[in-house]
C-alpha positions in Angstrom: 16.0 32.6 -17.5 12.9 30.9 -16.3 13.3 28.7 -13.3 12.5 25.0 -13.9 9.6 23.3 -12.3 11.2 20.2 -10.9 9.0 17.0 -11.6 9.4 16.3 -7.6 10.8 18.1 -4.6 10.9 16.1 -1.2 9.1 17.4 1.8 11.6 16.8 4.5 12.3 19.6 6.9 13.5 20.7 10.3 11.2 18.1 12.2 12.8 15.1 10.0 16.4 16.5 10.6 16.0 16.9 14.2 14.7 13.3 14.7 17.6 12.0 12.6 20.2 14.0 14.8 18.8 12.4 18.0 19.5 9.1 16.7 23.1 10.0 16.5 23.3 10.2 20.2 21.7 6.7 20.7 23.1 3.2 20.7 21.6 1.9 17.6 22.2 3.4 14.0 20.7 0.5 12.3 18.1 -2.2 13.1 17.0 -0.8 16.6 14.1 0.9 18.6 13.2 3.6 15.9 12.5 0.9 13.4 10.3 -1.0 15.8 8.6 2.1 16.6 7.9 3.1 13.1 6.8 -0.3 12.3 4.2 0.0 14.9 3.1 3.3 14.0 2.7 2.4 10.2 0.7 -0.6 11.3 -1.7 1.5 13.4 -2.1 3.9 10.3 -2.8 1.0 8.2 -5.6 -0.3 10.4 -7.0 3.1 11.3 -7.0 4.9 8.0 -7.6 8.5 7.8 -9.6 8.7 11.2 -9.5 6.6 14.4 -13.3 6.6 14.2 -13.2 4.3 10.9 -11.3 1.6 12.5 -13.4 -1.6 12.6 -14.3 -2.9 16.0 -11.7 -5.5 17.1 -9.4 -4.7 14.0 -5.8 -5.5 14.7 -2.9 -3.5 13.1 -0.8 -5.8 10.7 2.8 -6.9 11.4 5.0 -4.4 9.7 8.6 -5.2 8.7 11.0 -2.4 7.5 13.3 -3.2 4.6 15.9 -1.4 2.4 13.6 -1.0 -0.4 10.4 -2.0 -1.9 12.3 -4.1 -4.3 13.6 -6.3 -1.6 10.4 -6.1 0.1 8.7 -7.9 -2.9 11.4 -10.6 -3.1 11.2 -11.4 0.6 7.4 -11.4 0.5 7.6 -14.0 -2.3 10.4 -16.0 -0.4 8.4 -16.1 2.7 5.4 -17.4 0.8 7.6 -20.2 -0.6 7.8 -19.2 -4.3 10.1 -21.6 -6.1 11.6 -22.1 -9.6 9.1 -23.1 -11.9 6.2 -21.3 -10.2 4.2 -18.4 -11.9 2.8 -15.3 -10.5 0.3 -13.3 -12.2 1.2 -9.5 -12.6 0.7 -6.3 -14.4 2.9 -4.7 -17.5 2.1 -1.2 -16.0 4.7 -0.8 -13.4 8.3 -0.4 -12.8 10.6 -3.2 -13.7 11.2 -4.1 -9.9 7.9 -5.8 -9.7 8.7 -8.4 -12.5 12.4 -8.4 -11.4 11.4 -9.7 -7.8 9.3 -12.4 -9.3 12.4 -13.5 -11.6 15.0 -13.3 -8.6 12.7 -15.7 -6.6 13.2 -18.3 -9.4 9.6 -17.9 -10.5 8.1 -16.7 -13.9 6.2 -13.3 -14.3 2.9 -13.9 -16.1 1.9 -10.5 -17.5 -1.7 -9.9 -18.1 -3.5 -6.7 -19.7 -4.9 -3.9 -17.9 -8.2 -1.9 -17.5 -8.2 0.9 -20.1 -9.5 3.5 -18.0 -7.1 3.2 -14.9 -4.2 0.9 -15.9 -4.7 -1.4 -13.4 -4.5 -5.0 -13.6 -7.8 -6.4 -15.2 -9.2 -9.1 -12.8 -10.8 -10.8 -15.8 -7.3 -11.1 -17.6 -5.8 -12.4 -14.4 -8.6 -15.0 -14.3 -8.0 -16.1 -17.6 -4.2 -16.5 -17.2 -4.5 -18.8 -14.0 -2.9 -22.0 -14.9 -1.4 -25.1 -13.5 1.9 -23.4 -12.3 0.1 -20.4 -11.0 0.8 -19.8 -7.3 0.0 -16.1 -6.8 -1.1 -12.7 -7.9 0.9 -9.5 -7.5 -1.2 -6.5 -8.4 0.3 -3.0 -8.4 -1.6 -0.1 -7.2 -0.9 2.4 -10.0 -0.5 6.1 -9.6 -2.2 6.0 -6.1 -5.2 3.8 -7.3 -6.0 0.8 -5.4 -6.7 -2.3 -7.6 -9.9 -4.2 -7.4 -8.8 -6.1 -4.2 -12.2 -7.7 -3.8 -12.2 -9.4 -7.3 -8.6 -10.2 -6.9 -9.1 -11.8 -3.4 -12.2 -13.9 -4.7 -10.1 -15.0 -7.5 -7.3 -16.0 -5.4 -9.6 -17.8 -2.9 -11.1 -19.7 -5.7 -7.7 -21.2 -7.0 -5.9 -21.3 -3.6 -3.4 -18.4 -4.6 -1.6 -15.8 -2.6 -1.7 -12.2 -3.2 1.3 -9.8 -2.8 0.3 -6.1 -3.1 2.8 -3.7 -4.9 1.8 -0.6 -3.0 4.8 1.5 -3.8 2.6 4.4 -4.8 1.1 4.9 -1.3 -0.2 4.1 2.1 -3.3 6.0 1.9 -5.5 4.6 -0.8 -8.9 3.0 -0.3 -11.5 1.4 -2.6 -14.8 -0.5 -1.9 -13.8 0.2 1.9 -10.7 -1.9 1.4 -7.3 -0.4 2.2 -3.7 -1.6 1.6 -2.7 -4.9 3.5 -6.2 -5.5 4.5 -7.2 -8.3 1.9 -3.6 -9.5 0.9 -1.1 -12.0 2.3 1.6 -9.4 2.3 1.6 -5.7 1.0 4.8 -3.9 0.1 5.6 -0.2 0.2 8.3 2.2 -0.8 9.9 4.9 0.8 12.0 5.8 -2.1 13.0 9.5 -2.8 9.9 10.4 -4.9 7.4 8.7 -2.7 4.8 10.5 -0.6 6.5 9.1 2.7 10.2 9.1 2.1 13.8 8.4 3.7 15.5 8.5 0.2 15.4 4.8 0.0 13.6 2.1 2.2 10.4 0.1 2.3 8.3 -2.0 4.4 6.1 -5.2 4.1 2.6 -5.5 6.1 1.3 -8.8 6.7 -1.7 -10.3 8.9 0.2 -13.5 9.4 2.5 -13.7 12.3 4.5 -16.6 10.9 5.0 -14.7 7.7 6.4 -11.7 9.5 8.7 -13.8 11.7 10.3 -15.2 8.6 10.3 -11.8 7.1 12.6 -10.5 10.0 14.9 -13.4 9.6 15.2 -13.0 5.8 15.9 -9.3 6.1 18.8 -9.9 8.6 20.7 -12.5 6.7 18.4 -15.4 8.0 20.0 -15.1 11.4 17.7 -16.1 14.5 18.6 -13.0 16.5 18.9 -9.3 15.8 21.5 -7.2 17.0 19.0 -5.7 19.6 18.4 -9.2 20.9 22.1 -10.4 20.9 23.5 -7.2 22.8 21.1 -6.9 25.9 22.1 -7.3 29.4 23.6 -10.5 28.5 25.1 -11.7 25.1 22.9 -13.9 23.2 24.2 -16.7 20.7 22.6 -16.6 17.4 22.2 -19.1 14.5 21.8 -18.9 10.7 18.6 -20.9 10.1 18.2 -20.0 6.3 19.6 -18.0 3.4 18.6 -14.4 3.9 19.6 -11.0 2.6 21.1 -7.6 4.1 17.9 -5.9 3.6 16.8 -4.1 7.0 15.6 -0.5 7.4 17.9 1.2 9.6 17.1 3.6 12.7 18.4 6.7 10.8 15.9 5.9 8.0 13.2 5.3 10.7 13.8 8.5 12.1 13.2 10.5 9.0 10.1 8.3 8.4 8.3 8.6 11.9 7.5 12.5 11.9 6.0 12.3 8.4 3.2 9.8 9.5 1.0 12.4 11.4 1.1 14.7 8.1 0.2 11.7 5.8 -3.4 12.7 5.2 -2.9 16.7 5.4 -0.4 16.3 2.6 -2.6 13.9 0.7 -5.4 16.6 0.8 -2.9 19.2 -0.5 -2.1 16.8 -3.6 -5.7 16.2 -4.2 -6.3 20.0 -4.4 -3.7 20.5 -7.0 -5.2 17.3 -9.0 -8.6 18.9 -8.9 -6.9 22.0 -10.1 -5.2 20.1 -13.0 -8.4 18.3 -14.0 -10.4 21.5 -14.2 -7.9 23.0 -16.5 -7.7 20.1 -18.7 -11.5 19.7 -19.0 -11.5 23.5 -20.4 -8.9 22.5 -22.9 -9.7 19.0 -24.0 -13.4 18.4 -22.6 -14.0 14.9 -21.7 -11.1 13.2 -19.6 -12.2 9.8 -20.3 -11.9 10.0 -23.9 -10.5 6.8 -25.6 -7.9 7.0 -28.6 -7.5 8.4 -30.9 -9.7 11.2 -29.9 -7.8 12.8 -27.0 -7.0 13.1 -23.5 -7.6 10.7 -20.6 -6.8 11.1 -16.7 -7.0 7.7 -15.0 -8.9 7.8 -11.7 -10.4 11.0 -11.7 -10.8 12.6 -8.3 -14.5 12.1 -8.3 -14.3 8.3 -9.2 -14.9 5.6 -6.8 -12.4 4.9 -4.2 -9.6 7.4 -2.7 -6.3 7.8 -4.4 -3.0 8.7 -2.5 -2.4 11.0 -5.5 1.2 9.9 -5.7 1.3 10.9 -9.5 -0.9 13.1 -11.7 -0.7 10.9 -15.0 -2.3 12.1 -18.3 -2.7 9.6 -21.3 -2.2 12.2 -24.2 -3.2 11.6 -27.8 -1.4 8.5 -29.7 1.8 9.2 -31.3 2.3 12.7 -29.5 3.6 11.6 -26.2 7.3 12.3 -26.9 6.6 15.5 -28.7 4.5 16.6 -25.7 7.6 15.5 -23.4 10.0 17.6 -25.2 7.7 20.7 -25.5 7.1 20.6 -21.7 10.9 20.1 -21.1 11.7 23.2 -23.3 9.2 25.1 -21.2 10.8 24.2 -18.0 8.5 21.7 -16.7 9.7 18.5 -15.3 7.9 15.4 -16.4 8.2 11.6 -16.0 6.8 8.4 -17.9 5.1 6.1 -15.5 5.2 3.7 -17.3 6.3 2.1 -20.7 4.8 -1.6 -20.7 7.3 -3.4 -19.5 7.2 -6.4 -21.7 8.5 -4.1 -24.5 11.8 -3.4 -22.3 14.6 -5.4 -24.0 15.5 -8.0 -21.2 11.9 -8.6 -20.1 10.6 -9.0 -23.7 13.5 -11.5 -24.6 13.1 -13.6 -21.2 9.4 -13.7 -21.6 9.3 -14.0 -25.3 6.8 -11.2 -25.6 6.6 -8.7 -28.5 4.5 -5.7 -29.1 0.8 -6.6 -29.9 0.7 -9.1 -26.7 -1.0 -6.8 -24.4 -2.4 -4.3 -26.4 -4.2 -2.0 -23.7 -1.0 -1.8 -21.6 0.9 -0.8 -24.8 -1.5 1.7 -25.8 -1.4 3.5 -22.2 2.4 2.9 -22.2 2.8 4.9 -25.4 0.6 7.7 -23.9 1.4 8.3 -20.5 3.0 11.5 -19.0 3.4 12.3 -15.3 3.1 16.1 -14.3 4.7 17.6 -11.3 2.5 16.9 -8.0 3.7 17.7 -4.5 2.5 19.8 -1.9 4.8 22.7 -2.1 4.0 23.3 -5.7 2.9 26.7 -5.6 -0.1 28.1 -7.4 2.1 30.1 -9.9 4.0 27.0 -10.6 0.8 25.0 -11.2 -0.3 27.9 -13.6 2.9 27.2 -15.7 2.4 23.6 -15.8 -1.0 24.0 -17.0 -0.1 26.9 -19.5 2.8 24.8 -21.0 0.7 21.8 -21.4 -2.0 23.7 -23.1 0.5 25.5 -25.3 2.1 22.0 -26.5 -1.3 20.4 -26.8 -2.8 23.2 -29.0 0.4 23.2 -31.2 0.3 19.4 -31.7 -3.5 19.2 -32.4 -3.1 22.1 -34.8 -0.3 20.2 -36.6 -2.4 17.0 -37.0 
């Protein structure tokens, strides 16, 4: 029996396990010194990028606030920016449900706009056309590991006095037009979910350049109280106050202990994923030719390796021929290749469609991408043999379906 190639395998090992065990011998298991150290180190990475020599003179790391998840991070970021019922936040339908759910939980309304055909990223022109009297902010999603056009979105936000919250669940490593995550937004939210490039099973973080926003986020993640446990239980007990309604949503020291050893290896692992992505792209070109093909002719790979910018290569996603996606998924599964769909256009999901009053045809580009998208296995420990099996299974399924019309 052929061993299945899993869609994802985590990369945690002895170093992470040792770091985690060391926390068991310390005082704080939850919101303590490991969290503070991780927040500092992530902030330094975000301002430094791949090389310390690239750090702009005088650039300061953003404030980083660890959270239980990216989902809670998005909600708290919106709360910290004073989003209220009746407000409208422009975002994309090509994302996981958490993006729009956060807006709804904040009491606001997601205003979904269409995306760029070649990338699946939010279209700045569509966002511009959607700005209305209730619009308070933009929530772009950096899809698959591609950074959205933050320069265009920042210009739009400045023109209309809007905030920007970035959903950067798909990586910390991205760059486009010299811009990195958290550089041009009011807040940028990351995910450390099980399948992410940096993971602790679940968890997240918010980066912001505004000290006042960071201060409020630290309260919001800890019920809204004025002092965390590390501040209350020092040499002398400190009284605390409840100053606003918050959440139990902080990262723990156990989580941070798993995350910290991964940061020094972020660039190495990104390069390994890029190598696999290049190999996939080369094989797909031999199979189908042009990887930028619009429908109905063939196959499209968003954000090719040689395209402008730098992807985190969180996912390797292929837009297959219209009408053939589910058959491709079935054939790949039968061949022992794990796959995923990232994503179906979220306005076609039952709850959001009913809540927002949107039907098929409202956002045609997102719908076309959502009907065609397949994500293939992509992680550093994917062997050459496994990569060959993925390519072979995809090619076999493609030829069968193409021959069948």
